[in-house]
Structure formats: structure tokens, C-alpha cells
C-alpha positions in Angstrom: -13.6 -15.7 1.5 -17.4 -15.5 1.6 -19.6 -12.8 0.0 -20.9 -10.0 2.3 -24.1 -11.0 4.2 -27.4 -9.8 2.6 -29.0 -6.7 4.0 -30.6 -7.3 7.3 -28.4 -10.5 7.8 -26.0 -11.3 10.6 -23.2 -8.9 9.9 -21.0 -10.4 12.6 -21.1 -13.9 11.3 -17.9 -13.7 9.3 -16.1 -12.0 12.2 -17.1 -14.7 14.6 -16.0 -17.3 12.0 -12.6 -15.6 11.8 -12.3 -15.6 15.6 -13.3 -19.3 16.0 -11.7 -20.9 13.0 -7.9 -20.6 12.9 -7.7 -21.9 9.3 -10.2 -19.3 8.1 -8.4 -16.6 10.0 -5.1 -17.6 8.4 -6.7 -17.5 5.0 -8.3 -14.1 5.7 -5.0 -12.7 6.9 -3.1 -14.1 3.9 -5.6 -12.5 1.5 -5.5 -9.3 3.5 -1.7 -9.1 3.4 -1.7 -9.8 -0.4 -4.3 -7.1 -1.0 -2.4 -4.6 1.1 0.9 -5.5 -0.7 -0.9 -5.1 -4.1 -2.4 -1.8 -3.2 1.0 -0.6 -1.8 2.7 -1.6 -5.1 0.0 0.2 -7.2 0.3 3.3 -5.1 4.1 3.2 -5.3 4.0 2.8 -9.1 1.5 5.6 -9.4 3.7 7.9 -7.2 6.8 7.1 -9.3 4.8 7.7 -12.5 3.6 11.1 -11.2 7.1 12.0 -10.1 8.4 11.1 -13.6 5.7 13.1 -15.3 6.4 16.1 -13.0 10.1 15.9 -13.8 9.3 15.8 -17.6 7.1 18.9 -17.2 9.8 20.7 -15.2 12.2 19.9 -18.0 9.9 21.5 -20.5 9.4 24.6 -18.5 13.0 25.1 -17.4 15.5 22.7 -18.8 18.4 21.7 -16.5 21.8 22.2 -18.2 23.4 19.6 -15.8 22.0 16.1 -16.4 24.0 14.7 -13.5 22.3 17.1 -11.1 18.9 16.1 -12.6 19.6 12.4 -12.1 20.7 13.1 -8.5 17.5 14.9 -7.7 15.5 12.1 -9.3 17.3 9.5 -7.2 16.5 11.5 -4.0 12.9 11.8 -5.0 12.7 8.0 -5.7 14.3 7.3 -2.3 11.7 9.6 -0.7 8.8 7.9 -2.4 10.1 4.5 -1.3 10.5 5.7 2.2 7.0 7.1 2.4 5.7 3.8 1.0 7.6 1.8 3.6 6.2 4.1 6.4 2.7 3.6 5.2 3.1 -0.2 5.0 4.6 -0.2 8.5 1.7 1.8 9.9 -0.8 -0.6 8.3 0.9 -3.6 9.8 1.2 -1.9 13.2 -2.5 -1.2 13.2 -3.3 -4.8 12.4 -1.0 -6.0 15.1 -2.4 -3.5 17.6 -5.9 -4.7 17.0 -4.8 -8.3 17.6 -5.7 -9.4 14.1 -2.4 -11.3 13.7 -1.9 -14.3 16.0 
């Protein structure tokens, strides 16, 4: 990928290159997909960490006498976090496809 154009430069040059050069477009889309996947993984890890921290705080405030029920709630929350992440990823891909950025 090239650096952003200098101030006052031709801001559409890279876009025109992506439109006219299939190899460059493929490279751009590959790098974009990797960046989106990395960001999605980071957000998912952060969300799971936040859920775990909240669960620990809840345990300090009001301990749950039934560990099996606590694990079941944690499993449901994890499934919900993964579902929300999958929905966000699907929306990103749908937006890219709708704009015609994927050939």
C-alpha cells in the first residue's frame, strides 16, 4: 500500500489505481480483510475481558452460591458476545459488497 498523498495532492489517485489495477485492488482487499479480522478479534477479546471483569466484580458484590448456574450464565454471555461479533463482521462485509469493492 502507498502512503497517503501529500496535502494538496491528488486524493483520488489511489482510488483510480485500485479501480484500474486488478492486482493492486486484490492486494488492497486482502490487507483490508486482514485489518478488519484483526480489529474484530481485538474487539472480541476486549469484550470477553470486560465480561470476565464484570463477572468477577459481581462475584465480589454478591457471591453466587451455585457455581453451575454462574458457569451457565457465563456461557450464555460468551455466546452473546460471539453472536454480536459475527453480526458486526457480517455487516462490514455486506457494506463492502454493496459498494462493489469486492469483485
